[in-house]
DSSP file (Angstrom, degrees, kcal/mol; ACC not computed):
  #  RESIDUE AA STRUCTURE BP1 BP2  ACC     N-H-->O    O-->H-N    N-H-->O    O-->H-N    TCO  KAPPA ALPHA  PHI   PSI    X-CA   Y-CA   Z-CA
    1    1 A M     >        0   0    0      0, 0.0     4,-2.0     0, 0.0     5,-0.2   0.000 360.0 360.0 360.0 -41.8   28.2  102.9  194.1
    2    2 A K  H  >  +     0   0    0      1,-0.2     4,-2.6     2,-0.2     5,-0.2   0.879 360.0  54.4 -62.9 -37.0   28.3  103.8  190.4
    3    3 A A  H  > S+     0   0    0      1,-0.2     4,-2.4     2,-0.2    -1,-0.2   0.891 107.3  50.1 -64.6 -39.0   28.5  107.5  191.3
    4    4 A I  H  > S+     0   0    0      2,-0.2     4,-2.2     1,-0.2    -1,-0.2   0.915 112.1  47.1 -65.6 -43.0   31.5  106.9  193.5
    5    5 A I  H  X S+     0   0    0     -4,-2.0     4,-2.3     2,-0.2    -2,-0.2   0.912 112.6  49.5 -65.8 -43.0   33.3  105.0  190.8
    6    6 A K  H  X S+     0   0    0     -4,-2.6     4,-1.7     1,-0.2    -2,-0.2   0.919 112.2  48.1 -62.1 -43.2   32.5  107.7  188.2
    7    7 A R  H  X S+     0   0    0     -4,-2.4     4,-1.1     1,-0.2    -1,-0.2   0.894 111.2  51.2 -64.5 -39.2   33.7  110.4  190.5
    8    8 A F  H  < S+     0   0    0     -4,-2.2     3,-0.3     1,-0.2    -2,-0.2   0.902 109.9  48.9 -63.9 -41.6   36.9  108.4  191.2
    9    9 A L  H  < S+     0   0    0     -4,-2.3    -1,-0.2     1,-0.2    -2,-0.2   0.790 110.9  50.7 -70.6 -27.9   37.6  107.9  187.4
   10   10 A K  H  < S+     0   0    0     -4,-1.7    -1,-0.2    -5,-0.2     2,-0.2   0.703  84.5 107.9 -80.2 -20.1   37.1  111.7  186.8
   11   11 A E     <  +     0   0    0     -4,-1.1    -3,-0.0    -3,-0.3     3,-0.0  -0.409  34.7 163.6 -64.6 124.5   39.5  112.7  189.5
   12   12 A E     >  +     0   0    0     -2,-0.2     4,-0.8     2,-0.1     3,-0.3   0.172  37.6 109.3-128.0  16.0   42.7  114.1  188.0
   13   13 A D  H  > S+     0   0    0      1,-0.2     4,-0.6     2,-0.2     3,-0.3   0.900  85.5  40.5 -63.7 -41.9   44.4  115.9  190.9
   14   14 A G  H  > S+     0   0    0      1,-0.2     4,-2.0     2,-0.2    -1,-0.2   0.640  97.8  78.1 -82.6 -14.4   47.2  113.4  191.4
   15   15 A V  H  > S+     0   0    0     -3,-0.3     4,-2.4     1,-0.2    -1,-0.2   0.909  92.7  50.1 -63.7 -43.1   47.8  112.8  187.7
   16   16 A T  H  X S+     0   0    0     -4,-0.8     4,-2.6    -3,-0.3    -1,-0.2   0.908 109.9  50.6 -63.2 -42.4   49.8  116.1  187.2
   17   17 A A  H  X S+     0   0    0     -4,-0.6     4,-2.1     1,-0.2    -1,-0.2   0.899 110.8  49.1 -63.0 -40.0   52.0  115.4  190.2
   18   18 A I  H  X S+     0   0    0     -4,-2.0     4,-2.4     2,-0.2    -2,-0.2   0.907 110.6  50.8 -65.8 -41.4   52.8  111.9  188.8
   19   19 A E  H  X S+     0   0    0     -4,-2.4     4,-2.5     1,-0.2    -2,-0.2   0.930 110.8  48.2 -62.1 -45.3   53.6  113.3  185.4
   20   20 A Y  H  X S+     0   0    0     -4,-2.6     4,-2.5     1,-0.2    -1,-0.2   0.883 110.7  52.5 -62.9 -37.1   55.9  115.9  186.9
   21   21 A G  H  X S+     0   0    0     -4,-2.1     4,-2.2    -5,-0.2    -2,-0.2   0.910 109.7  47.9 -64.0 -42.5   57.6  113.2  188.9
   22   22 A L  H  X S+     0   0    0     -4,-2.4     4,-2.3     2,-0.2    -2,-0.2   0.910 112.3  49.2 -64.8 -42.2   58.1  111.0  185.9
   23   23 A I  H  X S+     0   0    0     -4,-2.5     4,-2.4     2,-0.2    -2,-0.2   0.926 111.3  49.4 -62.9 -44.5   59.6  114.0  183.9
   24   24 A A  H  X S+     0   0    0     -4,-2.5     4,-2.3     1,-0.2    -1,-0.2   0.888 110.5  51.4 -62.4 -38.7   61.9  114.8  186.8
   25   25 A G  H  X S+     0   0    0     -4,-2.2     4,-2.2     2,-0.2    -1,-0.2   0.911 110.0  48.2 -64.3 -42.7   63.0  111.2  187.0
   26   26 A L  H  X S+     0   0    0     -4,-2.3     4,-2.2     2,-0.2    -2,-0.2   0.893 111.4  50.4 -65.3 -39.8   63.8  111.1  183.3
   27   27 A I  H  X S+     0   0    0     -4,-2.4     4,-2.4     2,-0.2    -1,-0.2   0.909 109.7  51.4 -63.9 -41.3   65.8  114.3  183.5
   28   28 A A  H  X S+     0   0    0     -4,-2.3     4,-2.5     1,-0.2    -2,-0.2   0.906 109.4  49.6 -62.7 -41.7   67.7  113.0  186.4
   29   29 A V  H  X S+     0   0    0     -4,-2.2     4,-2.4     2,-0.2    -1,-0.2   0.910 111.1  49.8 -63.2 -42.0   68.6  109.8  184.5
   30   30 A A  H  X S+     0   0    0     -4,-2.2     4,-2.2     2,-0.2    -2,-0.2   0.904 111.6  48.4 -63.8 -41.4   69.8  111.9  181.5
   31   31 A I  H  X S+     0   0    0     -4,-2.4     4,-2.7     2,-0.2     5,-0.2   0.921 111.6  49.3 -65.3 -43.8   71.9  114.1  183.7
   32   32 A I  H  X S+     0   0    0     -4,-2.5     4,-2.2     1,-0.2    -2,-0.2   0.912 112.0  48.4 -62.7 -42.9   73.5  111.1  185.5
   33   33 A A  H  X S+     0   0    0     -4,-2.4     4,-2.1     2,-0.2    -1,-0.2   0.909 113.5  47.6 -64.2 -41.7   74.3  109.4  182.1
   34   34 A S  H  X S+     0   0    0     -4,-2.2     4,-2.7     2,-0.2     5,-0.2   0.933 112.8  47.2 -65.4 -46.6   75.8  112.6  180.7
   35   35 A V  H  X S+     0   0    0     -4,-2.7     4,-2.7     1,-0.2    -1,-0.2   0.880 111.0  52.8 -64.1 -37.6   77.9  113.3  183.8
   36   36 A S  H  X S+     0   0    0     -4,-2.2     4,-1.8    -5,-0.2    -1,-0.2   0.931 112.4  43.8 -63.2 -45.7   79.1  109.7  183.8
   37   37 A A  H  X S+     0   0    0     -4,-2.1     4,-1.9     2,-0.2    -2,-0.2   0.914 116.4  46.6 -66.6 -43.0   80.2  109.8  180.2
   38   38 A I  H  X S+     0   0    0     -4,-2.7     4,-2.8     1,-0.2     5,-0.2   0.897 109.9  54.7 -66.5 -39.6   81.9  113.2  180.6
   39   39 A G  H  X S+     0   0    0     -4,-2.7     4,-2.4    -5,-0.2    -1,-0.2   0.892 107.5  49.5 -61.8 -40.8   83.6  112.1  183.8
   40   40 A T  H  X S+     0   0    0     -4,-1.8     4,-1.9     2,-0.2    -1,-0.2   0.936 114.6  44.0 -63.9 -46.8   85.2  109.1  182.1
   41   41 A N  H  X S+     0   0    0     -4,-1.9     4,-2.2     1,-0.2    -2,-0.2   0.884 113.3  51.5 -65.8 -38.4   86.5  111.2  179.2
   42   42 A L  H  X S+     0   0    0     -4,-2.8     4,-2.4     2,-0.2     5,-0.2   0.896 108.3  51.4 -66.7 -40.4   87.6  114.0  181.5
   43   43 A G  H  X S+     0   0    0     -4,-2.4     4,-1.9     1,-0.2    -1,-0.2   0.902 110.6  48.8 -62.1 -41.5   89.6  111.5  183.7
   44   44 A S  H  X S+     0   0    0     -4,-1.9     4,-2.1     2,-0.2    -2,-0.2   0.897 110.4  51.4 -64.3 -41.0   91.3  110.1  180.6
   45   45 A M  H  X S+     0   0    0     -4,-2.2     4,-2.2     1,-0.2    -2,-0.2   0.924 110.6  47.1 -64.0 -44.8   92.2  113.6  179.4
   46   46 A F  H  X S+     0   0    0     -4,-2.4     4,-2.4     1,-0.2    -1,-0.2   0.845 109.3  55.2 -67.3 -32.8   93.7  114.6  182.7
   47   47 A S  H  X S+     0   0    0     -4,-1.9     4,-2.1     2,-0.2    -1,-0.2   0.920 108.9  47.7 -63.5 -43.2   95.7  111.3  182.8
   48   48 A N  H  X S+     0   0    0     -4,-2.1     4,-2.3     2,-0.2    -2,-0.2   0.895 111.1  50.8 -64.0 -40.3   97.1  112.1  179.4
   49   49 A I  H  X S+     0   0    0     -4,-2.2     4,-2.3     2,-0.2    -2,-0.2   0.912 108.9  51.7 -62.9 -42.1   98.0  115.6  180.6
   50   50 A S  H  X S+     0   0    0     -4,-2.4     4,-2.2     1,-0.2    -2,-0.2   0.905 109.9  49.0 -61.3 -42.0   99.7  114.2  183.6
   51   51 A T  H  X S+     0   0    0     -4,-2.1     4,-2.6     1,-0.2    -1,-0.2   0.906 111.1  50.1 -63.8 -42.0  101.8  111.9  181.4
   52   52 A C  H  < S+     0   0    0     -4,-2.3    -2,-0.2     1,-0.2    -1,-0.2   0.865 111.7  48.0 -65.7 -36.3  102.8  114.8  179.1
   53   53 A V  H  < S+     0   0    0     -4,-2.3    -1,-0.2    -5,-0.2    -2,-0.2   0.904 116.6  41.8 -71.8 -40.4  103.9  116.9  182.1
   54   54 A S  H  < S+     0   0    0     -4,-2.2    -2,-0.2     1,-0.3    -3,-0.2   0.873 133.4  17.9 -77.9 -36.6  105.9  114.1  183.7
   55   55 A T    ><  +     0   0    0     -4,-2.6     3,-1.5    -5,-0.2    -1,-0.3  -0.725  66.4 177.7-135.3  85.5  107.5  112.8  180.5
   56   56 A P  G >  S+     0   0    0      0, 0.0     3,-1.3     0, 0.0    -1,-0.1   0.752  75.0  68.3 -62.6 -25.1  107.2  115.3  177.7
   57   57 A S  G 3  S+     0   0    0      1,-0.3    -5,-0.1     3,-0.0    -2,-0.0   0.770 101.3  47.5 -68.3 -22.8  109.1  113.2  175.1
   58   58 A T  G <  S+     0   0    0     -3,-1.5     2,-0.3    -7,-0.2    -1,-0.3   0.409  89.5 112.4 -94.8   2.0  106.3  110.7  175.0
   59   59 A C    <   -     0   0    0     -3,-1.3     2,-0.4    -4,-0.3   -10,-0.0  -0.567  55.5-149.5 -83.5 135.9  103.6  113.3  174.6
   60   60 A K        -     0   0    0     -2,-0.3     2,-0.6     2,-0.0    -8,-0.1  -0.870  12.4-136.0-100.4 135.0  101.6  113.6  171.4
   61   61 A V              0   0    0     -2,-0.4    -2,-0.0     1,-0.1     0, 0.0  -0.809 360.0 360.0 -90.5 124.3  100.4  117.0  170.4
   62   62 A I              0   0    0     -2,-0.6    -1,-0.1     0, 0.0    -2,-0.0   0.440 360.0 360.0 -94.2 360.0   96.8  116.8  169.2
């Protein structure tokens, strides 16, 4: 029984796959957060452009 437990504790085949899975998950979260922030800013920018095109007198030049 002790030999089986020792062999089980030494086994590291699945550890690498789990580590890669965690890294991929963290990268996915970072990408989603970045795209979300950029998307909000991009939507605001296009809204301002639309306002400037439709009523140029109210447009501010940045």
